C-alpha positions in Angstrom: -174.7 -133.0 -317.0 -174.9 -134.9 -313.8 -178.4 -135.9 -312.7 -178.9 -137.1 -309.1 -176.0 -138.0 -306.9 -172.6 -138.7 -308.5 -171.5 -140.8 -305.5 -172.2 -144.0 -307.2 -170.3 -143.0 -310.3 -167.4 -141.6 -308.3 -167.2 -143.8 -305.1 -164.1 -142.0 -303.9 -165.9 -138.6 -303.8 -166.1 -137.6 -300.1 -169.7 -137.3 -298.8 -170.7 -133.9 -297.6 -169.8 -133.3 -293.9 -173.2 -132.0 -293.1 -176.5 -131.7 -294.9 -180.1 -130.9 -294.0 -182.9 -128.3 -293.8 -182.3 -125.1 -292.0 -184.4 -121.9 -292.0 -182.4 -119.0 -293.4 -183.3 -115.4 -292.6 -184.3 -113.4 -295.6 -183.4 -109.7 -295.6 -184.2 -108.6 -299.2 -186.0 -105.3 -299.8 -189.2 -107.2 -300.8 -189.2 -110.3 -298.6 -188.4 -110.5 -294.9 -188.7 -113.5 -292.7 -187.4 -117.1 -292.6 -187.2 -119.5 -295.6 -186.7 -123.2 -295.3 -183.7 -124.2 -297.5 -181.6 -127.4 -298.0 -178.0 -126.9 -297.0 -175.0 -129.0 -297.9 -171.6 -128.4 -296.3 -168.9 -129.9 -298.5 -165.5 -131.2 -297.4 -163.8 -128.3 -299.2 -165.4 -125.9 -296.7 -168.0 -124.5 -299.0 -171.7 -124.2 -297.9 -174.2 -124.7 -300.7 -177.9 -124.2 -300.4 -180.9 -125.1 -302.5 -184.6 -124.4 -302.4 -185.4 -128.1 -301.9 -183.6 -131.3 -301.0 -184.4 -132.8 -304.5 -182.5 -129.9 -306.2 -179.1 -131.1 -304.8 -177.2 -132.6 -307.7 -179.8 -131.5 -310.2 -179.8 -127.8 -310.1 -177.2 -125.1 -309.4 -177.2 -124.0 -305.8 -178.9 -120.8 -305.0 -175.6 -119.7 -303.4 -172.2 -121.1 -302.5 -170.3 -119.5 -299.6 -166.7 -120.3 -298.5 -166.6 -120.8 -294.7 -162.8 -120.7 -294.2 -162.0 -117.9 -291.8 -165.7 -117.1 -291.2 -167.1 -116.2 -287.8 -169.8 -118.5 -286.5 -171.7 -118.8 -283.3 -175.0 -118.9 -281.5 -177.1 -115.7 -281.8 -179.7 -114.7 -279.2 -180.4 -111.2 -280.6 -183.4 -112.3 -282.6 -185.3 -113.7 -279.7 -185.8 -117.1 -281.4 -184.4 -120.4 -280.2 -181.7 -122.5 -282.1 -180.5 -119.5 -284.1 -176.9 -119.2 -285.2 -175.1 -116.9 -287.5 -172.2 -117.0 -290.0 -170.2 -114.0 -291.1 -168.0 -115.1 -294.0 -164.5 -113.5 -294.4 -165.3 -112.3 -297.9 -168.2 -109.8 -298.4 -170.2 -107.9 -295.8 -173.0 -110.3 -295.4 -174.2 -112.1 -292.3 -176.2 -115.3 -292.6 -178.7 -116.2 -289.9 -179.8 -119.8 -289.6 -182.4 -121.5 -287.5 -182.3 -125.2 -286.7 -185.2 -127.3 -285.4 -183.5 -128.3 -282.2 -180.5 -127.6 -280.0 -179.0 -130.9 -281.0 -179.4 -130.0 -284.7 -177.9 -126.5 -284.1 -174.8 -128.1 -282.4 -174.4 -130.5 -285.2 -174.2 -127.7 -287.7 -172.0 -125.5 -285.5 -169.5 -128.3 -285.1 -169.4 -129.1 -288.8 -169.1 -125.4 -289.7 -166.3 -124.9 -287.1 -164.3 -127.6 -288.9 -164.8 -125.8 -292.2 -163.8 -122.4 -290.7 -160.5 -123.9 -289.3 -159.4 -126.5 -291.8 
């Protein structure tokens, strides 16, 4: 079992291309709204997310999504600033994310675009 980051143990492991908190839109039957989650975009093009930053490397991610071939872009339909969406190729799910600033949104969109078109 790996506890904490395995970077020190495996120095040649590539660091994630992007990581940070984003708000993810929740669309479950019970809960609706935005939840703050810790996202990690790995070099292999998979987006992992956790409940908290401290969970990365200690807990299994809440979900892992392959971004290759996904559609990503800014979304203005929700009337909220800094919202972008991701529609993975597999499945019929659309993820809506909200960043804290335009700069942060652009950082994520650039990183995701590289994962979509490896």
